[in-house]
N, C-alpha and C positions, 0 to 999 in steps of 0.2 A: 608262346603257350596259346592254345586256342580257347574260344571263349565255353567249351563244354567242360575243359580240365578245369578252367577258372572257378565254373559254377561249382564243379565237384567241392573244389579247394573252399569255396566258400560256406558251402554245406557242412562241411567237417569242422572248419576252423572258426567262422563268422568272417569278421573284417578288419579293416585298419585304420591309421590316422596321419596327422600333419603338423606343421608348423603355423603358430597363429601371425596373423598380421591385425592392424587398426581394423575395427568394424565400419562401417558406413555411418559415420556421425554417431555410434553407439557404441557401447561393448555388449560382449556377450556374458551372460551369465548362467553359467554351467553347472549343474549339479548331478550328483548320482540319486538316482531313484530307486533302485533296488540293487542292491549287494549280496544279497543271501543266495550265495551256490553260484552257479553257472548259469547267471540270466541275462535276458534282454536281446535274444535273437529274435528275429523276424519281427519287429516292432510295428506297430501302426498307431498312429495319433490322430485325436479329434478334439475339439475344444466345445466347450457347453456355453449356454446363454450367458454364463458369466465371465468368459473367456477361460475357464481353468480347463486343465488340458487331463485327457485320459487317455490311457495306453494300454494297448493289450500287446503281449510279449511271450515268451517260451522260457520256461525253466527246464534247463536239459537235463540237471543232476536229479530231479524228481519227478521229470517226465510229466509236465503239467502244463496248461493253459492259465497265464497268469494275468492279474490285471491291476494296473494302478489310477489312482486319481489323486489331484490335488484339491484339499478341502479349503483353500485360501490359507491356511497357515502350516500345513504339513502334509506330507505323501501319505495315502494308506493304499496298502498293497493286500491283493488277495487270491485264492485258488478259485478259476472259473470251473476248470475239468482235470481232474487225474487221471493218472495211469495212460496216457496216451502221449507219444511222440508227436509234437507239433513241425510240420512245414510249412510256414507261411502263417501269417493272420492279417485279419482288416476290421477295422472298427470303425461303427459309426454311431453317432447318438441321436434319440429320437426327440419328439416335440417337449417330454417331460425330462430330458437331459438323461435318460436311461441309454447305457451301451448295450448294443449289438454286435456280436462278433463273428465273422465266418474264418474258419481257419481248416486245415489241411489235417486230419487223422493220420499221420503218417503210418503209424501201427496198423490198422485196417485197411488204410489207402482209400478212406472215404473223405467226403465232404462236410463238415459238419457246421452246426451255427448253434450260437448260445446268445442269451437275454437275460438281462435283470429287470424282474418283473416289479422291483420296489421293494422288495424283501427276500429274496432268491434266486440265484441262478438257475435258469433253464437250459439243459442241452438236449438237441436231437440232430439226427443223421438225417443231412438233406439229399445225397445220392451217393449211393452204395453198389452203383451198376459198373463194375470194373474199377481200374484204379483209377479214381476221380479225385480233384479236390485240390491239386496244385495251383501256386499262383492265384489265389481267391482274393477277391477284393469285393468290397460290400459298399452297397448305398441304400439309403432309406428313400420311400416316394412321400408325397403329402398325406398319405394316410397312415406313415411310418411303418411301412410293408418293406422288409427287406427283399433288395435285388442283388444276385451274386453272379460273377464271371468266375470263369476257374477253367482247368485244362484238363481234359480226358486223356490222362497217358494212355489207356488202353487201344482207343481210338484215335488218337492225336489230333483231338477236335476241339476247337473252343465251346466251352457251353455255357449256358446260363440257366440259373433258377430265380423262379420269384416265389413269392409266398402272396395267395391269393384273398386271404383272411382266414382260411378253412385247412388249405392244404398246400404242398409243394409242388409246383409246375416246372420241369425241368425241359430242356430242350437243346439241340444244337445251333450255335449262331454259325459256326463256319465248320465245313468237314475237312478231316486231314484223309480221306480216302488215297488221293494220290498225294498227300502233302501232310507235313507235320506242323499244325497249327496249333495257337492257342496257350502258349507258354509266356510268362509275363504279364498277364493280364491288370487290367484296371478301367473300373467301371465308372460312369458318373450319368446321372438322370438327367434330363432336359426339364423344362418347365410345364410338359405336358406327362412327366414322369415315363418319358421313354429311355430306354439304355442306350448308350455310347459305351464303346469298349475298344482300347487299345491293347495289341497283342503283337506276337512276334511269330514269322514264317522260319521255320527252321529248316525248311528245305531249300527256300531261294533267299533267306536271310535278310528279310523285307520287315519294314513295320508295315501292320495291317491296322485296318480299322474297321468296325463293325456299328451299326447303327438300326434299333428297329423302327420301320416307317410306320408301324401302326397295323401294319399286315404281313410285313416278310421282313426277313434280314438283307439290308445293304451292305457288303463288304468292297473294300476297295485297298490298294497298296497306298500308302502315304509316303516311304521314301525307300528305295530300292537300291541304293549308292554303296554298291557291295556289301558288307556285314552292318547292318543298323538294325535296332528294333530292340534290343533285349532291355531288360530293365524300364520298361513304361511305365507312365503314370500319364493319368487324363482328367483334364478337369473342363467344365464349360462355363464361357463367358456370360454376358448378360443378352446376347444375341442368340445364344444355345450353341455358339459355335465352338467346337472342340480346340483343344491346346494340349500339345503331348511333349513330355520331356524323356530321351531315350538315349541310348548309349550307342555311339559309332565305333564298334570294335574294331573294325579295319584301322582307324586313326587314330583311337583312345582319345575321343572328343565326346565331350556331353552335347548332345544336338535339342533342338527344339522345333516343333511343327505346329503351324495354325491352318487351321480352316478360314479362308478370308470372306467366305459366300460363294466364290466361284473356282477356288483352286486352292491347292496346298503350297504352302510356303513353308521351306526347311532354312534352317540356320544353326551355324554352330555359336553355342552358347560360351563354350570353354573349351581352350584346345593347350592349356599348360599342362604338361605333364599325362600320365594314364587316369584320366579323368572319366565320368559320366558313370558310375555304376551306381545300383541301389538308388535309383533317381526317383524324386517325389516331387510333383508339382501341386501350388495352389496360386490363384489370382485373386488380385487385390481389387480395391473399389473401381480401379481406373481399367479393370481387365488386364493390367499387367502380370508376367507370370514371376513366379516366386520358385526355385528350386534349390531343394536339398539333394547332396550327391556324396558318392564316395570317391576319395583321390588315392588312388592304387599307388601312383609314387610316393607320395608321402605319408601313406597311410593314415589319413586325416579325412574330417567332415569338411565339407565344403557347402558353398551357399551362393547361388548366384539370381542377380534379379534384373529386370528391364527398366531402365529408368525410364523408358517413352525414346529416347535416342542411342542408346548402346546397353550392353551389359556390364554390369559390376558383379565382379565375381572377390570372394575371401574365403580362407581357412577361418573356421568357428572354433575347432578344436582340434590340436595335434599332440596332445599329451599320451601319447603311446600309439597302439592300434586301435584308433578310434575310428567310428564314421560308417560303418557298415549297416544295413538295414534300416536304412534312414526313413522316416516319414515325416513329412509337414504340413501344417495348418496356419491360417492366419487370423486374427484375431479382429476386433472391431476398428482397430488401429491400423490394421494392415501391419501388424510388427508379425514376426514369424516365431513358431513354436516348433521346435524339433526334435523327435524322439530317435536313439540310435544306439547301437551296441559299442560296448569298449572292450574289444577283444582281448585286451591286454591283460584289465583285471576280472572279466566276465561277467561285467555288470551291466545293466540297464543305465542310461544317462539321457538328460533333457536339457535341452537348452533353450534361451530365448533373448531376445534383443533386450538388454537394461539400458536404457538410453540415460545419458548422462545427467546427473542433477540438473536442473536449470536455476542458476542464479540471476535475477534481471531487478531492473529498478532501483540499482545500488545507488545510495546518494550519502555522500560524508560532509559534515560541515563542523568545523570547529566551534564550540560554544563559548560563551563568558567566561566560564570556569576554567576553560583550557581543556576541556576533553573533547574528544570527535565524536559527533552522533552519527551514528550509521544504522540507516535503515535500507532494507533488501526484501525481494520477494523469493522464495526458494521453494520448486516443488521437484518431486522425485517418484514417478508411477510406481517404482517397486518396492520403496522403503517408507514409511510414514514419518519417519525421522531421518536426518543425516547429522553428520559430524561438521560443523562450521567452524571454520576458522579465518583470522583476518589478515592480510600484510598491506604493506605500505610502499610507496615509492621513496628512496631515498635520494634519488638524484640519479642515480647510475642501476641501481636494481631492484628488486623486491625484498623484504626484509619481513618475516616474521613480526607481528605486534605481539609484544610480551605482556604489557599491562592493560588488560582489558576485561569487558564484563560482556557476558551473552555468548562468548565461545562455547562449544562442545555440541552436546545432544539438543539440536533445535527441531521442533515438528514441521513440516511444511506447511505453509501458508504466505500471506502479504503482510506487510509492513511489520516484519520481523527487524526486531531492534536489539544493537549492540554499542559498546564504547570502547573507547582506546582512550589511555592516557599516555600521551605521546612525548610528555618530558621527559619520563624517565628513559624512553627509549630512543628518542629524537635528539636530547641534547638541546645546547642554546642554539637554535637555528630558526631562520626565515626561508620559507619557500612558498612561491606562489603558484606551483604547479603540482601541488601533491596529489596522489590518488590513493585510493582505497581498494583492495580486491578482495572480495567476499569468498571465501571455498567452500564447494559443500562436498563431502566424501560419503557416499553410501555405504560404504563398507563392503560392497561388493566388486569393486575395482573400477566404481563410476565417481569420475571427479568432475564437478561442474565449477566455473570462477564467471564470476561478474565485476564489472570494473566500474568505478564511479567516476564521475566528470572531475575536472582538476579543480580544488579548492586551496585557499592561502591555509597554511600552516605556519604559525608563529609561535615557538618555545622561548624565544629571546626576552629577558627582562628589561623593562625602561631602564635608560642610564640618565645621568645628570639629576637626580633626584635629590634637591636640598633644600633646605628652609633661607628664605633668602631675607623676608622683613616680615617683624622687627629681627634686627641681628641678633645674634646670640649674646647675652648678655646687657643689652640694652636696657637704660632705666628710664624714669618717667615718661612711659609710654601711654598715649591716650587711653582711658579704660574703655573706650567702645574700638578698639584697634582694626585694622585690614591686616590679616596675615596672606603672605604671599609667596607661592614656592618659584623655585627658578624654573623655567621653561626645560621639561624632560624631552628627551629624544627616545624614539620608537619607532618601528615601521609601521604600527598600527595604531589606531585610535587611542586616545589615552585618557583618564580622567584622573583628579586629585580629591585626597579625603585628608582633611586635618583633623587632628587628634589634640587637645589642650586638658592640661590636668595641673595641680597643685603639687605634685608629685611625679619626679622623674620615672615614673612608670604609666604605661598606657592598657593594662588591662581592664581598667576601669574608668575610662576619663570623664571628663565633668563635662567636656562638650566634643561631639564628633559630627562635622560635617556632613559624614555619608560621601557617596561619591559623585562628583560633579564635574561637568568639562572645564569648569573656571579655576586657573591656578592661585585666584585670590579668594578668600573667605572672610566675613563679617560675624565674628561670635558676638552671643550675648553680652549685654554689658557686664564688665569684669568688676572685682572689688578693687578699689584702690590700694595703694602702696602693699600691691601682693605680688609674689614671684609665682609665675607660670611657666611650666613647660611645655614646648609643643612641638609635631614633629607632623610630616607629610608622606602618604602612602600612594604612591602612583602606580595605576594599574591599567593596561591596555585593554582592547576588546576582547581578546583571547586569553584572559586570565592571569597573565603574568605580572607580578607585582614586585615593587622593591619600596623599600621603608628607608626614609631618610634618618641621618642620627638627630637627636633631639636638641633643640634650643631653647634658651630660657630668656625671658624679659621680666621687667619688674613697673607695674603701672605706677601711675601719679596719683597725689591727692587731689581732692573735689569739694570744692567751697562755695561750689555755684549752685542755685536752688534749680529744681524743675522750671520750665518755660511753659506757661501757658497761653495758647494764641487761638485764633480762628473758632472764638465761643460762636454757636450759634444756637437759637432757640426755633425750635420747627424749622431747621434748615435755612433759617434767615442771620445772617450776621448780626450780632448784637449791636444795638446803637442803645447808649443810655436813655432811659426813661421809655424803652419800646414798651407798647402794650403786647401782653403775651396770653396766651391761653391759662386757663386754672390748670391743667395737665401739661406742662410742656415738655416736649423732647428736647434734651441739653446734648450737644457734642463741642468737642473742643477736641485738640493736638497738644498733648502733653509728651516734652521732649526733656532729658536730662543727659549730662556727660556720662552719669555711670549708669543708675537703674531705677526708674519709679518704684518704689514702692509700695506707696499706699495713695489713695485716692478718696476724698472726701467731698461731701455736698452739704452746705449747712445753708437754712433757708430761714434768714430772721435771727431770732434766738433760739430757735428748734434746735432739738440735739444735732450733730453733725452726722450725716449716713455715710455709711462706707461702701462706696462704688468702684473698688479697684478691680471687682470682677467685670465691669464695664469697660475697662482698659485693654485694647489687643494692639501690639505692637505700641504704637504711639496714638490710637484715635479712642478717644471716649463718646461710648454710646449709651446715653440715659434716659430712659422715659419715666418720668415722676409719675408715681402711682397716687399719690394724696393730692386734693385739690388745693389750690390755693385760694385764699380769700380776698375781699375784694380790697382795692386799695395798693399801695406802692410797697414791693417789696424788695430786701438786697439779698441776692443771693450769690454765697462764696463757693468756688473752688479752690481747693486746698490740695497740693499734692507734694510727697516728700520724697526725697531719695534713699540710697541705703546708708549714708551718713547722716541722716537728720535735716539735710538742708531744704526747707519749705520754701513752696511758691504759692502763691494766692493770686485769684483773679475774681474781683467781685462786681457784682454786676447788679445796676439798678433797674427795676422792671415794675410794670404796673399791670394790674387785673382789675378789669371791668367786671363785677357782678350783674346779674340779672337778666333780661330777654338781649338777643343779640340785636345791636344798632348801630347806626352808622354814626361816628363822631365828626362833626364838621361839615363841611359841604363837599358833594361829589363834584370832582373836576373832570374835564373832558379836554384833551391836547389831540392836534394843535386847533388852534381856534378855528381855522376851516380846513378840512379834512380834505385831501386831494389824490386818491388811491391812484388814479391813473396818471395824471400829470405833474405830480408834486414831485419834489426832491427831499433826499433827508428825511427830517422828522413829518415833512408834510405826508409822506405816503403811509404812515401807521398812526391809527387812532387807539390813544390812550384814555382808559377809565379808571381814575384813581377813587380810592376811598378806605377809611380806615372803621375796620369791625371791631367791637367789642369784645368780641369772644368768637371760638373757632365755630363755624357754621357751615351748612350747605346752601349755597347761594345760587340763585338763578337770576340772568339778567335778560331780559325782553327788551328788543328796539322796534320801534314801531313807526310807520311812515305816516303822512300827514292825514292817511283816511284811514288810520288804525289798524294797517294790516301789518303783522308781526314779520319782520325781515330778517331778525338776527335772533335766536336763541344760546345762549352761554350757560352750563352749568359748570357748579366748581364745589368739590368735596370739601368736607370741614377739614382744616389743618394743612390743606394745600394753597398754591398760589390762588388767590379769589375767593379764598374760604377761611383764612386763617384770621387771628386776634391780629391787630394792628395794620399797619401798611399793607394796601394790596394794589398793585398796578397792572390790570388787566389790557391786554394789546389786542389790536384788529387789523386785520388785511384788508377791509371793505367786502369780503366775499361773501354775500348773504346764504341763508339757507338754501336758496334754489339754484345755488352755484353760480349765480352772474356777479358783477361787482356793482356795488350801490348806486345809485343815480343821484344827481346834484338834489338838494334840499336840505331842510331841517328836520331831523329825526329824535324823537323823543325816546329814552329809556328807562326802564325801572330795575331797583335792584330787589328781590325779594328773598326772605325766609322765613320758614315756618309757614307759608301761604301769607305773609303780610309784606307788603312793601315798606322797606327802610331806607331807600333813597331814591332819588329820581335825577335825570339829567337830560341834555340836549347835547346833539352832533350838528353840527353844520358842513354838509358836503357841499364842495364847486369844484368842479375839474374845468 
């Protein structure tokens, strides 16, 4: 079949399509733009600044030029020009994203032009000199003025028209006096707004190229290998070099040509079947070509792209006879958008890459409640939300997670979360290499999956969970017992929880240890002669728990009173007859076999003071508020347990009223202080004195010349400043940081600005 007969067939019936294979890392999202009647022939596509497609095309039933655009949520279609048969359309968008369309008015055999003003469509005839306007192609310059290439059928010429801002200028770019040139034109403007046009030479069956130099048209033959050059499409790269896609009708191949700067290089882009019809080319940000075209063997839309080292081709749509009159544009992400004709259903169709949803940063860990926490990032540039599902690895295959939260429709974003309760799905198992898969389905055929790292999954309950000691039924158990559980077995770290009650029910236990790592527990002191029930619960770090059977024991009776020991006044261990301050701080250790119920302090014959609230565990800490009078006092500490057993500690102490003074002599030890050469007690000096009251004390030490060599200050109530005996030690280091020298040193003890004691210290190394 000759190309001319094929062309006639295409003009009458439209075009055809193919069988689909997987896309290059993506899927194709295919949709019908317009199905109202017999529409979609002679499509042309352009993308606006939002990467939304705008398409011009022909409605054959109603004899109208139509236009469709994507609003971001829906397709809007409208009539641009009515009452005309249209053969070929071409669309371009200006800086306001307004469409400009050139088209062939086949009814009148004229070249026409339409533009959107922002409120209405304006149409006009650009050239009516003969039968003109076939194979039109449009481009807009930097002033948004249209430039149009087209065929003059009457004169067999390549023609060019441009809008000057006030009028249309038309001219012949290549003459067909002796040749038939100008069909299958395609135009592009360079950075100087100069036109470059690819077209077909019907006489020589060659691919040709024309460009405006600024003063004249230069034309040349690009490829003359037998019958080549129909269905041309041109694009300019960042160096303003032309790239052209076209049909090799002799070999039924898709071909591609590019200008290197010094020569034309041509190559076969696709040779599988009868391909290369209705080509359309666009260049990406790397100046690599992307071509949409028709596969006549499979009646399918095909797509080819140059990767930098090879051509990759694929079938985009093969549902019926589809793919003729194709047009391609690339968005800001270098993703193709293609308009084309569905000749089976007589519809306008559109497709673009629908990249697989991306699921990344998947993390899965089993928490202490047994649930698996899942986090992930999901993104899909086609849909705002996708359907999320979770799968797990069971050791041999992936299985859908059944008991989950967070599946379903999930918006794109980072840090998305979900949970899986594996025990109902996984049974009693332990797995140290479990994985979670997160699957995102955009509902348009795009499915993306992300995989977590391996993690430990444990759904096995602990074993060997039993009450060990006291044994079940044991009697005469100490009222402050230690409960012990059998060592449990589990693959994960475990903790023990003891529960104790006087009933064989643990809904509201009297005592509960909470979870702890130790297999033993000492409950608070129990009542004597009482039967207690207890059990142990063992839970591992993954939330799996086993509860033991309950055991019982009976506590023994108690006749022993509480023990009171380690009595101190202002932190000094009690010695009978001690001098104490008027408001002493009393501490003591109080223990009992059962439980200390009350603690009282009684001073002389005064009423007892209840200080039970000052007892914490076994430690009593009580600060007296009322001052003691001058003289000797008896202070009794009384403690009672639950059975009324009472223990008493009686302390005889002395309070000396009046100004602070030193009782007795001030003593210094040793007789000769040797801070450097001494041994044992000779190396430490001690100054001992007894105060009548708590007081702020300052000790000054002087050398023989009267210079102060040591200053020591002590706060009231602390060592060196409390009522009773005080023993101050010194290592021989002076206020100046040096070791004191040999000699006799005098010191004074001062309280309230008065000297209350003196002494001397002999130093000899």
